[in-house]
Every structure is written in structure tokens, then in C-alpha cells.
C-alpha positions in Angstrom: 90.5 -95.2 -123.8 92.7 -94.4 -126.8 96.4 -93.8 -126.3 97.6 -90.2 -126.8 99.3 -89.6 -130.1 102.8 -88.4 -130.4 103.7 -85.5 -132.7 107.1 -85.0 -134.3 106.9 -81.4 -133.0 105.5 -80.3 -129.7 101.8 -79.6 -129.8 100.4 -76.3 -128.6 96.8 -76.1 -127.6 95.0 -72.7 -127.9 91.8 -72.2 -126.0 90.2 -69.0 -126.9 86.4 -68.2 -127.4 86.9 -65.2 -129.6 87.3 -66.5 -133.2 89.5 -63.7 -134.5 92.0 -63.9 -131.6 92.1 -67.7 -131.8 92.8 -67.6 -135.5 95.5 -64.9 -135.2 97.3 -66.8 -132.4 97.2 -70.0 -134.4 98.5 -68.3 -137.5 101.4 -66.7 -135.5 102.5 -69.9 -133.8 102.2 -72.0 -137.0 104.2 -69.4 -138.8 106.9 -70.0 -136.1 106.9 -73.7 -136.9 104.6 -74.9 -134.1 102.0 -77.6 -134.4 98.8 -76.0 -133.1 95.3 -77.1 -132.2 92.8 -74.3 -131.5 89.5 -74.7 -129.8 86.8 -72.4 -128.5 85.8 -74.0 -125.1 87.1 -75.8 -122.1 85.1 -78.9 -123.0 86.8 -79.0 -126.4 90.2 -78.4 -124.8 89.5 -81.3 -122.4 88.7 -83.6 -125.3 92.0 -82.7 -127.1 94.0 -83.1 -123.9 92.6 -86.6 -123.5 93.7 -87.7 -126.9 96.9 -85.7 -127.7 100.2 -85.2 -125.9 100.4 -81.5 -125.3 103.5 -79.4 -124.8 101.7 -76.4 -123.6 98.1 -74.9 -123.3 97.5 -71.3 -123.9 94.1 -70.4 -122.6 91.8 -67.4 -122.1 91.0 -67.2 -118.5 87.4 -66.1 -118.9 85.9 -68.2 -121.6 82.3 -67.3 -122.3 79.3 -69.7 -122.7 79.9 -72.2 -120.0 80.7 -72.9 -116.4 84.1 -74.3 -117.3 86.7 -71.6 -118.0 90.4 -71.2 -118.5 91.0 -71.2 -114.7 89.1 -74.5 -114.5 91.4 -76.0 -117.1 
């Protein structure tokens, strides 16, 4: 398995299935100087978490389209 990568700034992961909300949150956090990864599903979030060192995860509790949701994360 690959080693997690380290970022000069803490990495924030946004997990939100609504594209407009996800884009807006990403824009706001990046404007504040954060490094942000934004994904639409719990499965995508898990893949990021396995390959990146995360400072925090902001997740929608009820993600649509799958059995894994924000609570599962």
C-alpha cells in the first residue's frame, strides 16, 4: 500500500453528494487558505483517506446513492 502524502498545509476533505453545495464549500475553504479535496461519495472519501493525510473530514450525514453514508464514514 502507498504511504500517505504530506501536504505543507492541512488537508480538508469534503464529502457532499450535492454538487453545488460541495463546490461552494470547497470555494469558501480554499479562499480561506485551506487545501481541499472534495468528493461525492463515501467510497471516494475512503479512497482519499487511504492515500492522503487528512486534518479533518466534513461530511454530509445522508449521502445518496449508496449504502455507505456520512455516518458510516
